[in-house]
C-alpha positions in Angstrom: 91.1 134.7 50.7 91.2 133.8 54.5 94.5 132.0 54.3 96.5 134.9 52.7 95.0 137.3 55.3 96.2 135.0 58.1 99.7 134.9 56.7 99.7 138.7 56.2 98.7 139.1 59.9 101.4 136.6 60.9 104.1 138.5 58.9 103.0 141.9 60.4 103.0 140.4 63.9 106.6 139.1 63.3 107.6 142.5 62.0 106.2 144.3 65.0 107.8 141.7 67.4 111.2 142.2 65.8 110.8 146.0 65.9 109.7 146.2 69.5 113.1 145.7 71.2 114.6 148.6 69.2 111.7 150.9 70.1 112.0 149.9 73.8 115.8 150.5 73.9 115.3 153.9 72.1 112.6 154.8 74.7 115.0 153.8 77.5 117.7 156.1 76.1 115.3 159.0 75.5 114.0 158.7 79.1 117.5 158.5 80.7 116.7 155.0 81.8 119.7 153.3 80.0 122.3 153.9 82.6 125.3 156.2 82.6 126.5 155.1 79.2 123.4 155.0 76.9 125.6 154.5 73.8 127.2 151.4 75.2 123.7 150.3 76.3 122.5 150.4 72.8 125.6 148.8 71.4 125.4 145.8 73.7 121.7 145.3 73.5 121.5 145.6 69.7 124.4 143.2 69.4 122.7 140.6 71.6 119.5 141.3 69.6 121.3 140.4 66.4 122.5 137.1 67.9 119.0 136.3 69.0 117.6 137.1 65.6 120.2 134.8 64.0 119.4 132.0 66.4 115.6 132.4 65.7 116.2 132.4 62.0 118.2 129.2 62.1 115.6 127.5 64.3 112.9 127.9 61.7 114.1 125.0 59.5 114.0 122.4 62.3 110.7 123.9 63.6 109.2 123.5 60.1 110.3 119.9 59.9 109.0 119.2 63.4 105.6 120.8 62.9 105.1 121.0 59.2 103.6 124.4 59.8 104.0 126.7 56.8 104.2 129.8 58.9 107.8 129.2 60.1 109.0 128.9 56.5 107.2 132.1 55.5 109.2 134.3 57.9 112.6 132.8 57.3 113.7 135.5 54.9 112.0 138.2 57.0 113.9 137.2 60.1 117.1 136.8 58.1 116.8 140.4 57.0 116.0 141.5 60.5 119.2 139.8 61.6 121.2 141.8 59.1 119.4 145.0 60.2 120.3 144.4 63.8 123.9 143.6 63.0 124.2 146.7 60.8 122.7 148.9 63.6 125.2 147.2 66.0 128.0 148.4 63.7 126.5 151.9 63.4 126.2 152.1 67.2 129.9 151.2 67.5 130.9 153.8 64.9 128.8 156.5 66.5 129.2 155.9 70.2 132.7 154.4 70.4 134.5 155.9 67.5 132.6 159.1 67.4 132.5 158.6 63.6 136.3 159.1 63.7 137.4 156.3 61.4 141.1 157.1 62.0 140.7 155.4 65.4 139.6 152.1 63.8 143.2 150.8 63.3 144.1 151.2 67.0 140.8 149.8 68.0 141.3 146.6 66.0 144.8 146.2 67.5 143.2 146.4 71.0 140.0 144.6 70.2 140.6 142.0 67.4 137.1 140.7 67.9 136.0 143.7 65.8 137.4 141.8 62.7 135.4 138.7 63.6 132.3 140.8 63.9 133.0 142.5 60.5 133.4 139.1 58.8 130.1 137.9 60.3 128.4 141.1 59.1 129.8 140.8 55.6 128.5 137.2 55.5 125.1 138.4 56.6 125.1 141.1 53.9 125.9 138.5 51.2 123.1 136.2 52.4 120.7 139.1 52.6 121.6 140.2 49.1 121.0 136.7 47.7 117.8 135.9 49.6 115.5 137.0 46.8 114.0 135.0 44.0 116.1 136.6 41.4 119.3 135.6 43.2 118.0 132.1 43.8 117.3 131.7 40.1 120.7 133.1 39.1 122.7 131.0 41.6 120.7 127.8 41.0 122.2 124.8 42.8 124.8 127.0 44.4 122.2 128.9 46.4 121.7 126.3 49.2 125.4 125.7 49.8 125.9 129.4 50.0 123.2 129.9 52.6 124.5 127.1 54.7 127.3 129.5 55.6 124.8 131.0 58.0 126.0 128.4 60.5 129.6 129.6 60.0 128.3 133.1 60.6 126.7 131.9 63.8 130.0 130.5 65.0 131.7 133.8 64.2 129.0 135.7 66.1 129.5 133.5 69.1 133.3 133.9 69.0 132.8 137.7 68.7 130.5 137.7 71.8 132.9 135.3 73.7 135.8 137.6 73.1 133.8 140.5 74.6 132.4 138.8 77.7 135.1 136.2 78.5 135.3 137.4 82.1 131.8 136.2 82.7 130.7 133.4 80.4 127.3 132.5 82.0 125.2 134.4 79.5 127.4 133.3 76.6 127.1 129.7 77.6 123.3 130.0 77.2 123.5 131.3 73.7 126.2 128.7 72.8 123.9 125.9 74.2 121.0 127.1 72.1 123.3 127.3 69.0 124.6 123.8 69.6 121.0 122.5 69.8 120.1 124.1 66.6 123.2 122.9 64.8 122.5 119.4 66.2 119.2 119.3 64.3 121.2 119.6 61.0 122.9 116.3 61.7 121.4 113.7 59.4 120.3 111.2 62.2 118.6 114.0 64.1 117.1 115.6 61.0 115.5 112.2 60.1 114.1 111.9 63.6 112.2 115.2 63.7 109.3 114.1 61.5 108.9 111.0 63.7 108.5 113.2 66.7 105.7 115.1 64.8 104.0 111.8 64.0 104.2 110.6 67.5 102.7 113.8 69.0 100.0 114.0 66.4 98.5 110.7 67.4 
């Protein structure tokens, strides 16, 4: 009984850790500590939070191979759903604080800011992966499930392009996320993937 309790505590800890930034940003806005444009503050921070969640989710597979610790695999679906939640809140923040829920403005916004389309494609992809992350979908999709969920790397590329388009005047922060993404993607290369267990064996001696 001890092991299930440990995993439950682990899952709850991850849940609280993922929720904390949202609570903090909400507290900042409620206490007038989010700057002159609290709506844009939420929009930007939640968007960056979604990118971080996606990077963390994709890092779990190489971490599992490197450490063979079951805990990383146990929270993969949980963090994936948090990524979808953050991305959805990012869209809702845009709709509320930028469009003012006036969807008639969306056409002109897309013309001026085509990165919105890229973000919408990425969000749609996340929604598909979120909807198929349960056991029922895995059973229904069979062998097609894994190839489908490998599209998470294409979604990461779209998210980085979306962010690049927004901050292209100052790419220092974007470069950090791109470097982390490149490192994670490199672990999927067969030669690197085969090397990860060897690192584990070396450090376990």
